C-alpha beads as a LAMMPS data file, in Angstrom:
LAMMPS data file: protein, C-alpha beads

238 atoms
237 bonds

1 atom types
1 bond types

-500.0 500.0 xlo xhi
-500.0 500.0 ylo yhi
-500.0 500.0 zlo zhi

Masses

1 110.0

Atoms # bond

1 1 1 -2.190 6.805 93.978
2 1 1 -0.785 10.310 93.500
3 1 1 -2.919 13.007 95.088
4 1 1 -5.003 10.537 97.063
5 1 1 -6.284 11.927 100.365
6 1 1 -5.790 9.815 103.459
7 1 1 -8.230 10.125 106.331
8 1 1 -6.918 9.788 109.861
9 1 1 -9.439 8.423 112.361
10 1 1 -8.670 9.235 115.987
11 1 1 -10.765 6.462 117.449
12 1 1 -11.336 4.260 120.448
13 1 1 -13.768 6.825 121.839
14 1 1 -15.493 4.377 121.994
15 1 1 -14.168 1.331 120.142
16 1 1 -17.534 0.120 118.842
17 1 1 -18.403 3.590 117.561
18 1 1 -15.082 3.696 115.680
19 1 1 -15.805 0.373 113.995
20 1 1 -19.302 1.547 113.068
21 1 1 -17.923 4.794 111.642
22 1 1 -15.543 2.797 109.438
23 1 1 -18.472 0.694 108.244
24 1 1 -20.389 3.859 107.367
25 1 1 -17.454 5.119 105.313
26 1 1 -17.574 1.956 103.229
27 1 1 -21.360 1.777 102.950
28 1 1 -21.809 5.470 102.123
29 1 1 -19.081 5.713 99.466
30 1 1 -20.320 5.312 95.905
31 1 1 -17.548 2.946 94.833
32 1 1 -17.608 0.226 92.202
33 1 1 -14.286 -1.348 93.217
34 1 1 -11.814 -1.373 96.104
35 1 1 -9.889 1.571 94.707
36 1 1 -12.990 3.780 94.804
37 1 1 -13.037 3.804 98.594
38 1 1 -11.261 6.111 101.027
39 1 1 -7.874 5.113 102.369
40 1 1 -7.904 5.457 106.162
41 1 1 -5.443 5.436 108.998
42 1 1 -7.495 4.173 111.942
43 1 1 -6.177 4.355 115.496
44 1 1 -8.758 2.609 117.669
45 1 1 -7.107 3.718 120.909
46 1 1 -9.416 2.306 123.576
47 1 1 -7.128 3.335 126.465
48 1 1 -7.937 7.059 126.085
49 1 1 -9.403 8.236 129.443
50 1 1 -13.140 8.840 129.526
51 1 1 -14.068 12.262 128.216
52 1 1 -17.258 12.773 130.228
53 1 1 -15.559 11.748 133.481
54 1 1 -12.950 14.470 133.047
55 1 1 -15.388 17.190 131.937
56 1 1 -17.569 16.570 134.994
57 1 1 -14.644 16.085 137.389
58 1 1 -11.248 17.531 136.276
59 1 1 -9.522 15.523 139.003
60 1 1 -10.088 12.445 136.831
61 1 1 -7.495 11.409 134.182
62 1 1 -7.246 13.987 131.398
63 1 1 -7.771 12.534 127.901
64 1 1 -6.391 15.604 126.120
65 1 1 -2.650 14.779 126.187
66 1 1 -3.340 11.305 124.810
67 1 1 -5.587 12.601 122.021
68 1 1 -3.058 15.268 121.078
69 1 1 -0.330 12.639 120.761
70 1 1 -2.656 10.424 118.735
71 1 1 -3.421 13.308 116.364
72 1 1 0.309 13.949 115.907
73 1 1 0.854 10.269 115.188
74 1 1 -1.855 10.251 112.503
75 1 1 -0.274 13.327 110.922
76 1 1 3.186 11.729 111.063
77 1 1 1.922 8.659 109.214
78 1 1 0.504 10.700 106.369
79 1 1 -3.089 11.631 107.179
80 1 1 -4.335 14.646 105.205
81 1 1 -7.146 15.319 107.676
82 1 1 -8.443 13.885 110.940
83 1 1 -11.870 12.958 112.232
84 1 1 -12.807 12.042 115.799
85 1 1 -15.942 9.853 115.918
86 1 1 -16.870 11.074 119.399
87 1 1 -18.961 14.161 120.113
88 1 1 -17.821 14.531 123.729
89 1 1 -14.157 14.581 122.678
90 1 1 -14.854 17.815 120.789
91 1 1 -14.773 19.616 124.126
92 1 1 -11.019 19.498 123.433
93 1 1 -11.300 20.328 119.725
94 1 1 -9.345 23.586 119.677
95 1 1 -6.402 22.165 121.634
96 1 1 -6.191 19.029 119.490
97 1 1 -6.456 21.080 116.301
98 1 1 -3.705 23.346 117.595
99 1 1 -1.386 20.376 118.033
100 1 1 -1.312 19.458 114.316
101 1 1 -1.003 21.294 111.005
102 1 1 -3.670 19.247 109.172
103 1 1 -7.402 20.013 109.508
104 1 1 -9.632 18.204 111.990
105 1 1 -13.298 17.969 110.980
106 1 1 -15.583 19.301 113.715
107 1 1 -18.438 16.788 114.029
108 1 1 -20.583 19.149 116.098
109 1 1 -20.455 22.162 113.799
110 1 1 -20.938 19.968 110.737
111 1 1 -23.952 18.261 112.325
112 1 1 -25.710 21.514 113.213
113 1 1 -24.984 22.858 109.732
114 1 1 -26.443 19.694 108.192
115 1 1 -29.532 19.907 110.423
116 1 1 -30.146 23.497 109.309
117 1 1 -30.025 22.346 105.682
118 1 1 -32.022 19.173 106.229
119 1 1 -34.911 20.809 108.126
120 1 1 -35.989 24.042 106.380
121 1 1 -36.958 26.753 108.849
122 1 1 -35.443 24.875 111.786
123 1 1 -35.802 26.944 114.944
124 1 1 -35.359 24.454 117.800
125 1 1 -32.991 21.498 117.822
126 1 1 -33.027 18.819 120.520
127 1 1 -29.694 17.342 121.585
128 1 1 -29.387 13.745 122.762
129 1 1 -25.854 13.339 124.095
130 1 1 -23.658 12.450 127.055
131 1 1 -23.693 14.518 130.220
132 1 1 -20.193 15.683 129.290
133 1 1 -21.292 17.036 125.912
134 1 1 -24.382 18.676 127.384
135 1 1 -22.498 20.212 130.304
136 1 1 -19.745 21.478 127.996
137 1 1 -22.349 23.325 125.922
138 1 1 -20.715 22.207 122.683
139 1 1 -23.955 21.903 120.723
140 1 1 -25.455 24.954 122.384
141 1 1 -22.563 27.069 121.094
142 1 1 -22.792 25.601 117.584
143 1 1 -26.558 26.187 117.448
144 1 1 -26.082 29.801 118.501
145 1 1 -23.830 30.355 115.470
146 1 1 -26.720 29.328 113.210
147 1 1 -29.399 31.232 115.143
148 1 1 -31.080 28.005 116.253
149 1 1 -32.519 27.415 119.726
150 1 1 -31.156 24.349 121.480
151 1 1 -32.901 22.040 123.951
152 1 1 -31.507 19.273 126.145
153 1 1 -33.272 16.489 128.070
154 1 1 -34.605 17.066 131.579
155 1 1 -32.334 15.792 134.391
156 1 1 -34.211 12.478 134.740
157 1 1 -34.060 11.796 130.997
158 1 1 -30.414 12.864 130.887
159 1 1 -29.665 10.226 133.513
160 1 1 -31.640 7.590 131.593
161 1 1 -29.776 8.488 128.400
162 1 1 -26.416 8.157 130.163
163 1 1 -27.484 4.723 131.367
164 1 1 -28.318 3.706 127.794
165 1 1 -24.991 5.022 126.480
166 1 1 -22.642 3.761 129.186
167 1 1 -24.324 0.746 130.771
168 1 1 -25.966 -0.650 127.656
169 1 1 -24.272 0.297 124.357
170 1 1 -20.700 0.708 125.650
171 1 1 -21.119 -2.329 127.906
172 1 1 -22.329 -4.494 125.019
173 1 1 -25.683 -5.163 126.672
174 1 1 -29.243 -5.080 125.339
175 1 1 -30.560 -1.575 124.756
176 1 1 -33.820 -0.367 126.317
177 1 1 -35.136 1.006 123.047
178 1 1 -38.503 1.931 124.557
179 1 1 -36.717 4.194 127.046
180 1 1 -34.798 5.824 124.208
181 1 1 -38.011 6.443 122.242
182 1 1 -39.684 7.923 125.334
183 1 1 -36.832 10.401 125.771
184 1 1 -36.969 11.331 122.074
185 1 1 -40.748 11.826 122.221
186 1 1 -40.393 14.058 125.276
187 1 1 -37.978 16.253 123.339
188 1 1 -40.410 16.497 120.450
189 1 1 -43.151 17.357 122.914
190 1 1 -41.053 20.295 124.132
191 1 1 -41.160 21.805 120.645
192 1 1 -38.044 20.372 119.014
193 1 1 -38.490 20.131 115.248
194 1 1 -35.491 17.819 114.910
195 1 1 -33.259 15.764 117.179
196 1 1 -29.509 15.231 116.982
197 1 1 -27.958 11.928 117.951
198 1 1 -25.061 13.789 119.538
199 1 1 -23.292 10.698 120.849
200 1 1 -21.827 8.141 118.503
201 1 1 -23.128 5.291 120.673
202 1 1 -26.641 6.547 119.897
203 1 1 -25.786 6.215 116.214
204 1 1 -25.309 2.510 116.834
205 1 1 -28.835 2.331 118.284
206 1 1 -30.178 3.997 115.156
207 1 1 -28.494 1.359 113.024
208 1 1 -29.424 -1.637 115.187
209 1 1 -33.099 -0.654 115.362
210 1 1 -33.381 0.717 111.799
211 1 1 -34.500 4.079 113.170
212 1 1 -34.963 6.140 110.028
213 1 1 -36.803 9.418 110.506
214 1 1 -36.333 12.703 108.702
215 1 1 -36.340 14.576 112.011
216 1 1 -33.437 12.556 113.465
217 1 1 -29.987 13.833 112.519
218 1 1 -27.229 11.293 113.083
219 1 1 -23.912 12.996 113.854
220 1 1 -21.989 9.872 112.841
221 1 1 -23.569 9.784 109.383
222 1 1 -22.879 13.491 108.990
223 1 1 -19.224 12.917 109.857
224 1 1 -19.003 10.051 107.357
225 1 1 -20.657 12.176 104.667
226 1 1 -18.246 15.085 105.196
227 1 1 -15.251 12.724 105.274
228 1 1 -16.215 11.121 101.974
229 1 1 -16.805 14.444 100.249
230 1 1 -13.569 16.029 101.503
231 1 1 -11.603 13.003 100.346
232 1 1 -12.960 13.612 96.856
233 1 1 -15.349 10.644 96.710
234 1 1 -19.059 10.472 95.937
235 1 1 -21.844 9.800 98.433
236 1 1 -24.067 6.740 98.198
237 1 1 -27.333 7.406 100.022
238 1 1 -28.241 4.575 102.399

Bonds

1 1 1 2
2 1 2 3
3 1 3 4
4 1 4 5
5 1 5 6
6 1 6 7
7 1 7 8
8 1 8 9
9 1 9 10
10 1 10 11
11 1 11 12
12 1 12 13
13 1 13 14
14 1 14 15
15 1 15 16
16 1 16 17
17 1 17 18
18 1 18 19
19 1 19 20
20 1 20 21
21 1 21 22
22 1 22 23
23 1 23 24
24 1 24 25
25 1 25 26
26 1 26 27
27 1 27 28
28 1 28 29
29 1 29 30
30 1 30 31
31 1 31 32
32 1 32 33
33 1 33 34
34 1 34 35
35 1 35 36
36 1 36 37
37 1 37 38
38 1 38 39
39 1 39 40
40 1 40 41
41 1 41 42
42 1 42 43
43 1 43 44
44 1 44 45
45 1 45 46
46 1 46 47
47 1 47 48
48 1 48 49
49 1 49 50
50 1 50 51
51 1 51 52
52 1 52 53
53 1 53 54
54 1 54 55
55 1 55 56
56 1 56 57
57 1 57 58
58 1 58 59
59 1 59 60
60 1 60 61
61 1 61 62
62 1 62 63
63 1 63 64
64 1 64 65
65 1 65 66
66 1 66 67
67 1 67 68
68 1 68 69
69 1 69 70
70 1 70 71
71 1 71 72
72 1 72 73
73 1 73 74
74 1 74 75
75 1 75 76
76 1 76 77
77 1 77 78
78 1 78 79
79 1 79 80
80 1 80 81
81 1 81 82
82 1 82 83
83 1 83 84
84 1 84 85
85 1 85 86
86 1 86 87
87 1 87 88
88 1 88 89
89 1 89 90
90 1 90 91
91 1 91 92
92 1 92 93
93 1 93 94
94 1 94 95
95 1 95 96
96 1 96 97
97 1 97 98
98 1 98 99
99 1 99 100
100 1 100 101
101 1 101 102
102 1 102 103
103 1 103 104
104 1 104 105
105 1 105 106
106 1 106 107
107 1 107 108
108 1 108 109
109 1 109 110
110 1 110 111
111 1 111 112
112 1 112 113
113 1 113 114
114 1 114 115
115 1 115 116
116 1 116 117
117 1 117 118
118 1 118 119
119 1 119 120
120 1 120 121
121 1 121 122
122 1 122 123
123 1 123 124
124 1 124 125
125 1 125 126
126 1 126 127
127 1 127 128
128 1 128 129
129 1 129 130
130 1 130 131
131 1 131 132
132 1 132 133
133 1 133 134
134 1 134 135
135 1 135 136
136 1 136 137
137 1 137 138
138 1 138 139
139 1 139 140
140 1 140 141
141 1 141 142
142 1 142 143
143 1 143 144
144 1 144 145
145 1 145 146
146 1 146 147
147 1 147 148
148 1 148 149
149 1 149 150
150 1 150 151
151 1 151 152
152 1 152 153
153 1 153 154
154 1 154 155
155 1 155 156
156 1 156 157
157 1 157 158
158 1 158 159
159 1 159 160
160 1 160 161
161 1 161 162
162 1 162 163
163 1 163 164
164 1 164 165
165 1 165 166
166 1 166 167
167 1 167 168
168 1 168 169
169 1 169 170
170 1 170 171
171 1 171 172
172 1 172 173
173 1 173 174
174 1 174 175
175 1 175 176
176 1 176 177
177 1 177 178
178 1 178 179
179 1 179 180
180 1 180 181
181 1 181 182
182 1 182 183
183 1 183 184
184 1 184 185
185 1 185 186
186 1 186 187
187 1 187 188
188 1 188 189
189 1 189 190
190 1 190 191
191 1 191 192
192 1 192 193
193 1 193 194
194 1 194 195
195 1 195 196
196 1 196 197
197 1 197 198
198 1 198 199
199 1 199 200
200 1 200 201
201 1 201 202
202 1 202 203
203 1 203 204
204 1 204 205
205 1 205 206
206 1 206 207
207 1 207 208
208 1 208 209
209 1 209 210
210 1 210 211
211 1 211 212
212 1 212 213
213 1 213 214
214 1 214 215
215 1 215 216
216 1 216 217
217 1 217 218
218 1 218 219
219 1 219 220
220 1 220 221
221 1 221 222
222 1 222 223
223 1 223 224
224 1 224 225
225 1 225 226
226 1 226 227
227 1 227 228
228 1 228 229
229 1 229 230
230 1 230 231
231 1 231 232
232 1 232 233
233 1 233 234
234 1 234 235
235 1 235 236
236 1 236 237
237 1 237 238
């Protein structure tokens, strides 16, 4: 169709999160027929080196060159814009954006912006994310732009959250949902008025356990919402 916008998905980071993001695009688009949905170019490139590993230890394989080449490939095949359904990968956002001439949606900035709109008077936002995202300060920087204080889990809870993300969700094993809820409650107890699921694997937990709370902002749903709107489609609330 003339003028149709194509969305490029730089995925595989991780593979399950990419599949879930695609499902959200379908479920959240207010379409009455096939043609009402977004056309996507999805590259579920599972071989991309681990983002957190490199951020913590730069001697590990660098994912940036691979992601830059993937972005160029999506642009070459006709994508009008790119999304990366991985918060940690946005440590490399500026370099990847600089490698292509089409826009890349920034999941972190869009999520903080959405949180500020969703929670009137928001002053303190808790971030649940990988060690790489937390250490990079990606959400801390975005929150500062909106004048919002940012809190992260204590070291013990950060370790427990990494175990949930890497050794449970990514590994395809059962999730210790009680441990996740305990970490979330601890963040609320520290004064956080809202929490961000700042790792797309945590978005999968929200879906699997039907975790629907007004004070939980899902970065994956925010990315799907922005993608749908920028491709000229209408949102279906789920």
